[in-house]
VOTORDO-982874 format. One record per residue: residue in one letter; x, z, y of N, C-alpha, C, O in turn. Coordinates in steps of 0.05 Angstrom, whole numbers, padded with zeros to 5 digits, always signed. Atoms other than C-alpha are relative to their C-alpha. Last residue first. Layout:
BEGIN
AXZYXZYXZYXZY/...
This chain:
BEGIN
K+00026+00008+00008-01036-00280-00374-00009-00017+00034-00031-00028+00036/T+00000+00021+00011-00968-00271-00379-00031-00012+00002-00038-00033-00009/G+00025-00011+00027-00948-00214-00331+00000-00026-00015+00019-00041-00010/G+00027+00013-00008-00915-00233-00255-00016-00002-00029-00037-00014-00029/V+00013-00005-00029-00860-00182-00248-00041-00005-00007-00063+00007-00006/I-00003-00043-00007-00839-00172-00321-00013-00001+00021-00034+00013+00020/R+00013-00010+00010-00857-00251-00331+00002+00028-00004-00015+00040-00017/L+00027+00002-00007-00822-00267-00272-00021-00001-00020-00043-00008-00011/Q+00016-00018-00020-00769-00234-00300-00025-00016+00021-00039-00002+00035/R+00002-00027+00017-00760-00269-00366-00009+00020+00037-00029+00032+00045/E+00018-00009+00010-00753-00335-00328-00023+00031-00023-00045+00035-00033/V+00030+00003-00020-00707-00318-00282-00029-00010-00018-00051-00001-00012/T+00002-00020+00002-00661-00297-00343-00022-00004+00032-00041+00011+00037/R+00012-00028+00031-00676-00356-00392+00001+00030+00025-00016+00046+00018/Q+00032+00009+00004-00666-00405-00321-00001+00016-00019-00012+00035-00008/L+00024-00001-00036-00602-00370-00301-00025-00005-00013-00039+00014-00021/L+00007-00038+00008-00569-00360-00378-00021-00001+00023-00045+00006+00023/E+00025-00009+00019-00591-00431-00389+00010+00021+00008-00008+00038+00002/V+00019+00015-00007-00538-00467-00330-00028+00028-00014-00043+00042+00000/K+00002-00013-00026-00491-00397-00338-00025-00018+00001-00047-00006+00002/F+00022-00010+00004-00472-00424-00410-00023+00012+00029-00046+00016+00024/R+00029+00026-00008-00432-00483-00370-00025+00024-00005-00046+00025+00008/N+00026-00008-00009-00380-00418-00351-00026-00027-00007-00044-00031+00009/H+00011-00012+00017-00320-00449-00387-00034+00027+00011-00048+00041-00003/T-00021+00002+00040-00294-00506-00373-00010+00017-00006-00022+00012-00027/L-00029-00008+00019-00335-00499-00305+00005-00010-00017-00009-00028-00024/P-00005-00024+00019-00415-00510-00281+00035-00005-00005+00037-00028-00011/R-00031+00013+00014-00430-00541-00227+00020+00009-00012+00042+00016-00004/A-00014-00015+00006-00509-00525-00210+00016-00024+00011+00012-00046+00022/G-00028-00002-00010-00551-00578-00167+00027+00023-00008+00044+00027+00008/D-00005+00024-00011-00618-00549-00194+00022-00002+00018+00028+00016+00033/A-00028+00003-00004-00596-00476-00231+00004-00039+00009+00023-00053+00004/A-00014-00014-00013-00671-00450-00224+00035-00015+00009+00042-00017+00032/T-00017+00013-00024-00710-00514-00230+00026+00020+00000+00048+00010+00005/R-00018+00027-00004-00723-00496-00308+00012-00009+00028+00034-00020+00029/A-00029-00014+00001-00747-00421-00278+00017-00035-00020+00041-00040-00016/A-00010-00021-00015-00821-00456-00258+00043+00006-00002+00060-00005+00012/A-00001+00023-00018-00831-00499-00315+00016+00015+00016+00039+00021+00011/T-00021+00016+00006-00817-00427-00354+00000-00024+00016+00020-00022+00031/W-00028-00016-00013-00859-00383-00302+00009-00007-00019+00017+00015-00026/L-00016+00003-00015-00912-00428-00308+00023+00003+00006+00039-00010+00019/A-00010+00026+00014-00919-00443-00387+00008+00004+00032+00031-00004+00036/A-00023+00000-00014-00928-00358-00377+00013-00032-00003+00036-00032-00011/S+00009+00003+00027-00990-00359-00336+00036-00006-00014+00054-00014+00000/P-00033-00012+00024-00987-00337-00265-00013-00007-00040-00032+00000-00054/R+00014-00026+00025-01046-00385-00231+00022+00015-00020+00032+00006-00041/E+00004+00016+00031-01011-00435-00178-00009+00036-00019-00003+00060-00018/G+00025+00020+00004-01008-00436-00108-00022-00008-00026-00041-00023-00032/V+00026-00006-00012-00939-00419-00104-00030-00016+00006-00036-00039+00014/L+00025-00018+00004-00906-00419-00163-00016-00001+00014-00039+00002+00006/H+00017+00009+00020-00865-00489-00161-00022+00022-00005-00044+00015-00015/E+00015+00021-00011-00844-00476-00083-00024-00006-00027-00048-00011-00025/E+00015+00004-00023-00810-00415-00102-00030-00024+00000-00053-00022-00006/V+00026-00016+00009-00785-00447-00153-00021+00014+00008-00044+00010+00000/A+00021+00016+00019-00755-00494-00119-00027+00010-00019-00050+00005-00024/P+00034+00004-00016-00745-00443-00054-00001-00016-00019-00025-00020-00018/L+00015+00018+00016-00677-00404-00104-00030-00014+00008-00049-00008-00005/K+00030-00004+00006-00641-00357-00061-00009-00025-00008-00004-00044+00007/W+00008+00022+00013-00573-00364-00095-00026+00006+00006-00042+00012-00013/P+00026-00015+00008-00532-00288-00070-00015-00030+00017-00014-00034+00041/V+00007-00015-00024-00463-00328-00046-00035+00011-00007-00051-00006+00001/T-00022-00016-00024-00413-00364-00084-00016+00019+00022-00005+00029+00042/G-00005+00008-00021-00475-00372-00132+00037+00012+00017+00049+00033+00018/V-00014+00018+00013-00477-00348-00220+00013-00020+00042+00034-00034+00042/G-00030+00004+00016-00480-00281-00211+00008-00022-00006+00030-00025-00017/G-00032-00015-00011-00540-00268-00168+00023-00006-00022+00008+00005-00038/A-00021-00005+00014-00609-00302-00156+00031+00013-00011+00046+00011+00008/A-00036+00014-00015-00659-00316-00111+00018+00016-00025+00013+00039-00032/V-00027-00004+00011-00736-00300-00105+00032-00017+00001+00042-00034+00016/K-00029+00004-00026-00798-00288-00060+00023+00002-00029+00024+00023-00042/A-00018-00002+00027-00872-00321-00089+00036-00005+00025+00046-00020+00041/E-00016+00017-00003-00929-00328-00046+00021+00012-00016+00017+00033-00028/R+00000+00000-00023-01001-00335-00049+00031-00008+00016+00036-00027+00031/I-00009-00011-00014-00997-00337-00124-00002-00010+00030-00002-00035+00032/V-00020+00022-00005-01065-00343-00153+00024+00000+00014+00017+00004+00037/G-00019+00004+00014-01107-00285-00185+00016-00035+00002+00019-00052-00016/G+00020+00014+00009-01150-00278-00121+00009-00015-00023+00006-00039-00022/R+00018-00012-00020-01084-00255-00091-00028-00017-00023-00023-00035-00038/V+00013+00018+00010-01010-00256-00118-00043+00014+00010-00052+00036+00017/H+00030-00007-00014-00963-00232-00077-00018-00018-00015-00018-00042-00011/L+00018+00013+00007-00894-00247-00121-00027+00022+00014-00032+00045+00008/A+00025-00011-00010-00826-00213-00110-00026-00018-00007-00018-00037-00021/V+00021+00006-00011-00761-00230-00152-00023+00017+00019-00022+00042+00019/A+00024-00009-00007-00707-00216-00163-00011-00017+00012-00004-00035+00028/A+00021+00022-00015-00659-00254-00218-00014+00019+00028-00010+00036+00012/S+00017-00015-00001-00595-00233-00251-00023-00015+00027-00020-00033+00044/T+00022+00013-00018-00537-00276-00274-00016+00023-00001-00012+00040-00018/L-00010+00032+00003-00459-00261-00301-00019-00015+00000-00016-00039-00005/A+00020+00017+00020-00473-00187-00272+00012-00027+00002+00026-00036+00020/F+00004+00020-00017-00415-00138-00262-00013-00024-00002-00002-00041-00016/E+00000+00026+00013-00410-00075-00308-00007-00024+00022-00028-00017+00033/Y-00023+00009-00006-00408-00014-00296+00015-00016-00001+00039-00015-00004/S-00011-00031-00031-00462+00005-00337+00022-00014+00006+00034-00027-00011/Q+00027-00009-00018-00506-00048-00393+00009+00031+00015-00003+00052+00016/R+00005-00027+00006-00441-00088-00420-00031+00011+00017-00042-00002+00034/D-00005+00004+00032-00440-00163-00413-00006+00037-00015-00017+00043-00035/R-00021+00004-00001-00483-00175-00366+00010+00005-00018-00001+00004-00040/V-00013-00002+00027-00551-00184-00348+00015-00005+00007+00017-00020+00027/K-00035+00014+00004-00585-00162-00289+00000+00009-00025-00009+00028-00037/L-00030-00003+00034-00654-00154-00279+00024-00011+00004+00032-00032+00015/Y-00019+00008-00002-00696-00139-00204+00015-00002-00029+00031+00016-00035/G-00019-00018+00024-00763-00118-00196+00017-00021+00000+00010-00044+00007/S-00024+00002-00011-00828-00132-00137+00021+00005-00033+00011+00018-00052/K-00013-00018+00027-00903-00138-00148+00040-00008+00012+00048-00025+00028/L-00021-00004+00005-00937-00139-00074+00013+00009-00021+00021+00032-00023/P-00013-00024+00011-01006-00121-00057+00030-00019-00010+00019-00038-00021/R-00001-00024+00007-00994-00135+00007-00019-00013-00028-00031-00033-00020/A+00032-00006+00022-00972-00192+00041+00003+00012-00026+00020+00007-00043/L+00016+00015+00010-00894-00182+00062-00019+00009+00001-00022+00033+00001/A+00021-00003+00018-00869-00137+00125-00007-00039-00026-00008-00062-00018/P+00009+00006-00018-00783-00157+00133-00036+00013-00007-00037+00020-00030/I+00018+00014+00026-00737-00124+00102-00026-00007+00017-00034+00009+00034/E+00037-00003-00004-00688-00101+00165-00007-00017-00020+00006-00038-00024/V-00005+00017+00000-00603-00090+00156-00044+00003-00013-00056+00015-00029/A+00030-00017+00020-00578-00034+00204-00005-00031-00027+00014-00046-00027/T+00011-00017-00018-00514-00032+00252-00030+00010-00033-00039+00028-00047/I+00029-00006+00008-00477-00082+00225-00016+00023-00005-00016+00031-00028/L+00012-00019+00025-00421-00083+00268-00013-00009-00014-00017-00032-00005/E+00030-00003+00008-00380-00133+00308+00002+00020-00036+00015+00023-00057/G+00013-00038-00012-00307-00126+00332-00032+00005-00016-00039+00027-00026/K-00018-00019-00002-00294-00203+00321-00020+00027+00011-00041+00031+00023/R-00023+00023-00018-00352-00253+00310+00017+00025-00007+00011+00039-00027/L+00002-00016-00024-00395-00238+00245+00027-00007+00014+00046-00019+00005/S+00011+00000-00027-00421-00291+00202+00007+00023+00018-00010+00028+00034/Q+00026+00003-00007-00395-00279+00132-00004-00005+00040+00013+00002+00056/E+00022-00001+00018-00340-00307+00085-00029+00017+00007-00048+00019-00009/R+00009-00010-00014-00285-00328+00117-00026-00010-00002-00038-00031+00003/G-00012-00027-00015-00230-00336+00079-00029+00014+00019-00030+00037+00026/P+00015-00017+00007-00271-00397+00040+00017+00036+00009+00013+00057-00003/T-00025-00033-00017-00246-00441+00088-00020+00018-00008-00039+00025+00006/S-00027+00009-00007-00266-00515+00066+00020+00023+00021+00039+00024+00037/G-00006+00021-00010-00339-00498+00036+00036-00001+00006+00050+00007-00013/P-00030+00007-00008-00335-00431+00012+00011-00009+00026+00025+00000+00044/K-00035+00008+00013-00395-00401+00038+00016-00022-00007+00020-00040+00010/L-00002+00025-00006-00431-00355+00083+00022-00011-00025+00043-00002-00034/L-00015+00001+00019-00465-00288+00088+00017-00030-00002+00004-00045+00013/F-00008-00012-00017-00506-00287+00145+00034+00007-00024+00056+00017-00019/G-00021+00006-00013-00541-00344+00145+00035+00019-00002+00057+00011+00006/A-00011+00012+00025-00590-00318+00079+00026-00031+00030+00035-00053+00024/F-00019-00006+00024-00589-00256+00113+00013-00031-00015+00034-00035-00026/P+00020+00001+00031-00625-00281+00179+00021+00003-00026+00041-00011-00027/V-00009+00013+00017-00569-00246+00236-00024-00019-00022-00024-00005-00043/H+00018-00003+00021-00598-00205+00295-00004-00034-00016-00018-00053-00010/R+00013+00027+00005-00552-00193+00356-00014-00003-00029-00003+00014-00044/E+00018-00007+00028-00540-00136+00397+00002-00024-00006+00004-00042+00012/G+00026-00010+00002-00485-00139+00454-00020-00005-00028-00007-00012-00048/D+00009+00033-00030-00422-00193+00475-00026+00031-00012-00024+00035+00013/P-00006+00004-00031-00374-00133+00449-00024-00019+00015-00026-00023+00039/G-00022+00015+00009-00412-00126+00378-00001+00002+00024-00022+00007+00036/L+00004+00000-00029-00476-00100+00351+00017+00001-00002+00027+00009-00024/L-00032-00002+00000-00504-00128+00288+00008+00005+00034-00003-00005+00054/H+00001-00009-00031-00579-00126+00258+00032+00003-00001+00046+00009-00020/V-00023-00018+00011-00568-00158+00184-00009-00008+00035-00014-00029+00047/T-00009+00004-00019-00647-00200+00173+00024+00022-00005+00023+00036-00025/A-00001-00032-00020-00686-00192+00111+00020-00011+00017+00031-00031+00007/E-00002+00017-00010-00712-00256+00060+00006+00025+00028-00014+00033+00041/L+00037-00019-00016-00745-00215+00005+00007-00010+00035-00011-00003+00051/A+00019+00012+00002-00698-00268-00030-00031+00011+00020-00054+00005+00028/A+00004+00040-00003-00640-00260-00007-00020+00004+00002-00028+00007+00025/F+00007+00007-00037-00645-00176+00013+00000-00024-00001-00009-00035+00020/A+00039-00013-00009-00663-00165-00060+00010-00006+00023-00006-00022+00032/V+00008+00022+00025-00593-00219-00083-00033+00013+00005-00053+00000+00002/A+00013+00036-00021-00559-00174-00025-00013-00025-00011-00010-00047+00001/V+00025-00017-00015-00576-00101-00068+00000-00038+00015-00018-00056+00018/D+00027+00009+00001-00530-00138-00124-00027+00006+00026-00048-00006+00025/S+00025-00015-00019-00472-00148-00086-00020-00002-00030-00021-00023-00043/P+00016-00039+00009-00417-00179-00126-00013+00016+00001-00013+00033-00016/H+00010-00020-00023-00423-00251-00090+00008+00021-00017-00014+00030-00024/T+00033-00009-00005-00383-00312-00139-00003+00039+00019+00015+00056+00022/A+00008-00024+00003-00317-00345-00133-00029+00004+00003-00045-00010+00016/V+00026+00006+00015-00311-00422-00142+00003+00034-00008+00005+00041-00032/C-00006-00031-00007-00260-00432-00068-00026-00001-00042-00040-00020-00045/H-00009-00031-00007-00231-00482-00046+00005+00027-00011+00022+00045-00010/D-00032+00005+00020-00265-00552-00096+00029+00024+00021+00051+00023+00012/S-00020+00035-00012-00328-00529-00064+00027-00009-00019+00034+00002-00040/T-00030+00001+00001-00378-00475-00101+00012-00023+00006+00008-00044-00006/G-00013-00001-00039-00446-00468-00074+00024+00001-00005+00036+00011+00014/L+00012+00011-00029-00468-00451-00148+00003+00009+00024+00002+00031+00034/I+00010+00034+00006-00434-00461-00217-00025-00008+00029-00039-00028+00035/A+00023+00015-00014-00399-00382-00200-00010-00037-00007+00010-00052-00005/H-00003+00019-00036-00343-00356-00228-00023-00010+00000-00032-00018-00021/A+00020-00010-00022-00345-00317-00294-00015-00001+00020-00035+00011+00028/R+00041-00002+00029-00330-00360-00359-00012+00021+00030-00036+00022+00036/N+00021+00005-00003-00273-00389-00310-00016+00024-00001-00026+00037+00018/H+00018-00006+00018-00203-00374-00343-00030+00010+00028-00030+00031+00040/G-00006-00020+00020-00157-00429-00308-00028+00022-00013-00049+00010-00018/E-00007+00005+00030-00178-00493-00286+00019+00023-00018+00031+00021-00039/R+00007+00031+00016-00215-00481-00226-00004-00015-00027-00021-00027-00039/A+00020-00012+00017-00196-00399-00220-00015-00029+00000-00034-00028-00016/A-00008-00009+00037-00130-00417-00197-00013+00011-00027-00006+00018-00050/C+00014-00019+00010-00155-00445-00118+00004+00002-00043-00005-00011-00062/G+00021+00017+00025-00117-00473-00080-00011+00021-00011-00009+00045-00005/S-00019-00002+00027-00058-00446-00029-00017-00015-00025-00006-00031-00040/G-00020+00012+00008-00097-00472+00029+00025+00002-00030+00040-00014-00042/P+00014+00031-00012-00114-00414+00064+00009-00018-00003+00030-00022+00010/E-00016+00018-00016-00083-00351+00033-00013-00032+00007-00012-00051-00009/R-00036-00026+00001-00128-00302-00003+00018-00005+00025+00021+00009+00044/K+00011-00028-00010-00195-00338-00002+00023+00022+00018+00027+00039+00036/S+00010+00022-00014-00151-00403-00022-00015+00021+00018-00009+00022+00042/C+00028-00003+00003-00128-00369-00089+00007-00010+00042+00029-00012+00051/A+00008+00011-00009-00065-00378-00120-00025-00003+00013-00040-00018+00001/A+00016+00030+00016-00045-00335-00164-00009-00011+00029-00013+00006+00047/T-00026+00032+00010+00015-00285-00151-00006-00018+00000+00009-00038-00002/V-00020+00022-00020-00018-00233-00101+00013-00026-00004+00023-00043+00010/D-00035+00013+00010-00069-00218-00157+00007-00018+00014+00003-00042+00014/R-00032-00052+00008-00135-00183-00133+00016-00014-00001+00018-00023+00021/F-00009-00013-00033-00157-00264-00109+00000+00015-00012+00020+00013-00026/Y-00016+00016-00018-00149-00291-00177+00004-00002+00028+00021-00014+00040/T-00019-00001+00005-00188-00243-00219+00039-00010+00024+00060-00001+00032/C+00001+00030+00000-00260-00259-00172+00042+00015-00011+00056+00023+00007/R-00033-00006+00018-00272-00195-00153-00004-00019-00023-00020-00017-00042/T-00004+00004+00030-00301-00218-00095+00013+00006-00015+00037+00004-00014/R-00018+00017+00013-00305-00173-00031+00003-00018-00027+00011-00004-00046/Q-00026+00006+00020-00353-00142-00002+00006-00011-00010-00010-00026-00020/M-00034+00008-00018-00389-00135+00063+00026+00005-00023+00050+00011-00020/I+00001+00022+00014-00460-00122+00020+00022-00026+00031+00020-00047+00044/N-00008+00016+00017-00437-00064+00001-00003-00043+00004+00004-00063-00008/G-00024+00005+00020-00405-00037+00059-00005-00014-00023+00014-00028-00032/G-00013+00018-00022-00468-00039+00109+00033-00014-00021+00042-00037-00023/I+00005+00033-00012-00504-00016+00058+00004-00026+00007-00001-00049+00002/T+00024-00008-00027-00455+00053+00039-00015-00029-00002-00001-00047-00012/A+00003+00033-00018-00410+00064-00021-00025+00001+00030-00040+00018+00040/M-00021+00025-00014-00403+00132-00038-00005-00018+00018-00010-00019+00042/N+00001-00025-00021-00458+00166-00070+00007-00009+00020-00007-00018+00039/R+00033+00001-00020-00472+00101-00102+00008+00025+00013+00000+00022+00036/L+00013+00028-00032-00397+00094-00121-00025+00002+00012-00028-00003+00036/Q-00013-00010-00024-00406+00167-00160+00010-00024+00026+00008-00023+00050/A-00005-00014-00021-00461+00134-00197+00008+00014+00026-00004+00017+00047/S+00006-00029+00014-00424+00083-00224-00028+00017+00014-00034+00008+00036/A-00015-00018+00002-00432+00006-00204-00014+00025-00026-00031+00026-00044/S-00026+00001+00006-00499-00026-00197+00020+00021-00001+00012+00045+00001/L-00022+00034+00022-00552-00031-00238+00018-00004+00026+00028-00026+00023/E+00005-00007+00034-00595+00027-00197+00020-00009-00013+00039+00006-00016/L-00019-00028+00001-00580-00008-00131-00002+00011-00015+00020+00005-00023/S-00041+00006+00005-00610-00069-00155+00017+00019+00005+00038+00022-00008/Q-00018+00002+00015-00665-00021-00170+00012-00025-00010+00020-00031-00033/S-00004-00027+00027-00679+00011-00120+00007-00005-00013+00028+00007-00018/I-00007-00016-00008-00699-00063-00077+00021+00021-00012+00043+00012-00019/V-00019+00014-00002-00732-00093-00119+00028+00010+00005+00047+00015-00011/P-00009-00022+00024-00781-00027-00123+00035-00020-00003+00057-00009-00008/Y-00031+00007+00023-00784-00053-00056+00017+00007-00019+00041+00013-00019/L+00013+00030-00004-00849-00029-00024+00013-00017-00018+00004-00029-00038/A+00030+00011-00006-00869+00034-00062+00010-00009+00010+00017+00014+00007/R+00015+00016+00021-00786+00042-00080-00032-00003+00003-00036-00021-00013/V-00013+00015+00032-00759+00040-00019-00011-00009-00030-00016-00031-00040/Q-00001+00027-00017-00810+00078+00013+00004-00021+00002-00012-00038+00005/P+00024+00019+00016-00796+00132-00027-00013-00020+00021-00023-00005+00039/H+00020-00007-00023-00713+00136-00008-00042-00003+00000-00050-00026+00002/A+00021-00021+00010-00687+00137-00081-00010+00006+00023-00023+00027+00023/A+00014+00011+00038-00654+00065-00091-00028+00022+00007-00052+00017+00003/A+00023+00009+00010-00636+00085-00015-00021-00019-00017-00041-00033-00014/E+00016-00014-00015-00604+00150-00015-00022-00020+00008-00045-00013+00013/T+00009-00024+00021-00558+00127-00080-00027+00003+00019-00048+00001+00007/M+00025+00015+00017-00536+00062-00047-00023+00010-00003-00045+00000-00001/S-00019+00006+00026-00510+00109+00018-00020-00019-00018-00043-00025-00012/V+00027-00013+00037-00557+00103+00081+00023-00019-00014+00033-00042-00011/L+00002-00014+00002-00497+00073+00135-00009+00013-00023+00004+00018-00044/A-00026+00005+00004-00522+00012+00162+00022+00020-00025+00032+00006-00042/G-00023-00014-00018-00595+00046+00165+00033-00010-00012+00042+00002-00032/I-00026-00016+00016-00632+00008+00126+00005-00001+00011+00006-00022+00024/R-00028+00003-00014-00707-00020+00172+00024+00023-00015+00020+00048-00012/L-00013-00012+00005-00764-00032+00129+00027+00001+00027+00039-00019+00038/G-00024+00005+00022-00826-00074+00142+00005+00027-00001-00012+00045+00001/G+00008+00006+00030-00894-00061+00169+00023-00002-00021+00022+00001-00045/R+00017+00021+00017-00896-00092+00231-00011-00001-00020-00027-00016-00031/K+00029+00015-00025-00882-00038+00284-00009-00015-00027-00029-00006-00040/T-00005+00014-00022-00813-00027+00235-00027-00002+00009-00039-00016-00007/A+00017+00035-00001-00812+00023+00179+00009-00003+00033+00021+00012+00049/T+00032-00008-00021-00750+00072+00187-00012-00022-00012-00001-00042-00021/V+00013+00016+00003-00691+00089+00142-00035+00008+00008-00053+00025+00004/A+00020-00009+00013-00636+00133+00173-00013-00033-00008-00004-00055-00001/R+00012-00018+00027-00565+00142+00170-00018-00002-00008-00022+00004-00031/M+00003+00017+00002-00530+00090+00229-00018+00011-00033-00023-00004-00051/P+00035-00013-00008-00522+00146+00278-00010-00019-00013-00030-00028+00000/L+00020+00003-00031-00446+00151+00284-00029-00007-00027-00031+00000-00051/G-00003-00018-00018-00397+00198+00240-00014-00014+00016-00018-00003+00038/T+00018-00009+00009-00382+00152+00177-00017+00026+00029-00030+00044+00017/I+00026-00008-00017-00349+00108+00226-00013+00014-00009-00032+00017+00007/D+00026-00006+00025-00278+00102+00202-00019+00007+00022-00015+00016+00044/V+00016-00020-00021-00229+00053+00246-00030+00021-00018-00051+00011-00025/L+00025-00010+00023-00175+00034+00192-00016+00011+00026-00007+00031+00038/T+00012-00033-00005-00119+00008+00230-00033-00008-00009-00049-00027-00010/E-00015-00020-00010-00061-00052+00210-00014+00034+00011-00002+00055+00014/P+00023-00009-00022-00116-00083+00157+00028+00030+00020+00032+00054+00014/R-00011-00007-00016-00066-00105+00099-00007+00006+00017+00015+00013+00027/E+00004-00010-00029-00119-00125+00051+00024+00017-00003+00031+00030-00022/V+00029+00012+00007-00104-00162-00028+00003+00006+00037+00018-00008+00050/T-00003+00002-00020-00045-00099-00027-00013-00032+00002+00007-00044-00006/E-00015+00035+00022-00067-00078-00094+00001-00018+00028-00019-00033+00032/R-00018-00015+00019-00081-00008-00058+00017-00027-00010+00041-00034-00011/M-00021-00006-00004-00104-00050+00001+00015+00012-00017+00039+00009-00013/L+00004+00022-00007-00161-00082-00041+00029+00012+00016+00048+00006+00002/D-00002+00015+00012-00183-00014-00063+00019-00028-00003+00028-00031-00026/V-00017-00018+00017-00188+00013-00003+00018-00017-00032+00039-00030-00033/L-00015-00011-00029-00227-00030+00027+00020+00011-00018+00032+00000-00036/T-00003+00035+00007-00287-00037-00042+00044+00000+00020+00063+00005+00006/T-00015+00005+00030-00297+00037-00051+00012-00035+00004+00025-00048-00012/G-00027+00009+00011-00283+00048+00025+00004+00008-00025+00024+00020-00034/G-00002-00002+00020-00349+00087+00036+00035+00006-00016+00048+00022-00029/A+00009-00021+00020-00333+00076+00101-00007+00019-00008-00008+00041+00003/I+00010-00014+00042-00298+00038+00131-00009+00015+00004-00003+00031+00022/Y+00021-00011-00009-00288-00009+00207-00001+00010-00040-00002-00003-00061/R+00014+00002+00018-00221-00052+00212-00027+00024-00009-00012+00043-00011/G+00012-00009+00022-00193-00051+00275-00014-00012-00022-00026-00033-00020/G-00009+00019+00033-00169-00124+00303-00012+00032-00020-00019+00029-00043/R-00024+00005-00003-00177-00090+00389+00021+00005-00037+00041+00018-00043/R-00007+00022-00014-00255-00107+00383+00043-00008+00001+00055-00030+00000/G+00002+00027+00024-00256-00063+00321+00010-00026+00019+00026-00044+00013/A-00017+00003+00015-00228-00003+00369+00006-00031-00025+00025-00042-00035/D-00031+00007-00002-00270-00021+00418+00020+00003-00015+00038-00013-00011/L-00005+00019-00012-00331-00016+00385+00023-00016+00012+00033-00038+00006/A-00007+00011+00020-00309+00044+00352+00006-00034+00005+00026-00049+00001/E-00026-00012+00016-00308+00079+00413+00001-00015-00020+00021-00027-00016/R-00011+00017-00024-00378+00053+00445+00039-00001-00019+00051-00020-00030/T-00006+00039-00002-00409+00059+00375+00020+00007+00021+00042+00010+00010/D+00026+00013+00005-00385+00140+00373+00000-00023-00001+00022-00034-00003/S+00027-00025-00011-00344+00192+00355-00026-00017+00007-00049-00012+00001/A+00013+00007-00009-00299+00138+00318-00016+00017+00008-00034+00021-00009/K+00029-00001+00011-00245+00161+00260-00015+00008+00031-00008+00029+00041/T+00020-00008-00011-00179+00123+00269-00029+00011+00005-00045-00006+00013/Y+00034-00012+00002-00140+00127+00220-00002+00004+00025+00011+00021+00035/T+00009-00027-00005-00061+00080+00209-00041+00006+00003-00059-00010-00002/F+00009+00009-00019-00026+00034+00168-00009+00031+00023-00001+00054+00023/P+00002-00011-00025+00033+00023+00130-00028-00002+00027-00028-00017+00047/H-00025-00006-00024+00030-00012+00068-00005+00016+00023-00029+00021+00024/M+00007+00006-00014+00002+00004-00004+00019-00010+00028+00043-00007+00030/
């Protein structure tokens, strides 16, 4: 680990001043400290933001929820309003990491976490995400866990967050505060596909701080849930996952929100699946037909071709769980 300075911000202004000067924000530190230990990240200054007032879960005027960036994963998953209104969020959090890590990690930090690609974390391997222009060792290497959607010639790494998949499905908004004031970014535009600049992973501007994630009000009744498929049942990242929310009224699907994880360079919204569902009556045949579109546009690699069918099966299964089979 390389030398660095540490400062604890006493208020938001102090944090923003330090961020503007190049300081890196840290709260739980469950990702950044690991990357520093492996010398993947070498920040000169860490800015501890744990004392800032961003620890509340509150209802919005329009009937949605605003989750503060410093709310821990455990707190968010257990919050009564989160569990009642958006079980897909609670389930995605509870299926993430270990209980100890969930107690430390924050919502803001979770969506900012960097890929678990072994080549990214091996500083001797070619990785354009870590070292621009150096190539992508995963493309010709062992790529079983890598992405099949949203990839480029420069990067095929998946985004590791589970709750980000739920946020993508629900079309959340990220609240940011920076030197130029507040702004709100749709979740779909917050996490960036690699393209030719894989090192730029979020649409943050210099010195900006995540203050909250807001979930919009959705039509009720709303059933939702999260399914995660992995090599083992605990402390493992997804091979595929599916976040589904359905509004059914009068026996017809009026609204559908679907996204997948473990298969994309970012949490992958599935508009083709959603369009196939809206206006239809729930049935086993509908779930199967809709799920067939889940892998549209996939570009599998040598070792992860199985993810195409696995993604389709995962989406179909979660549609059955949330929507029933009648």
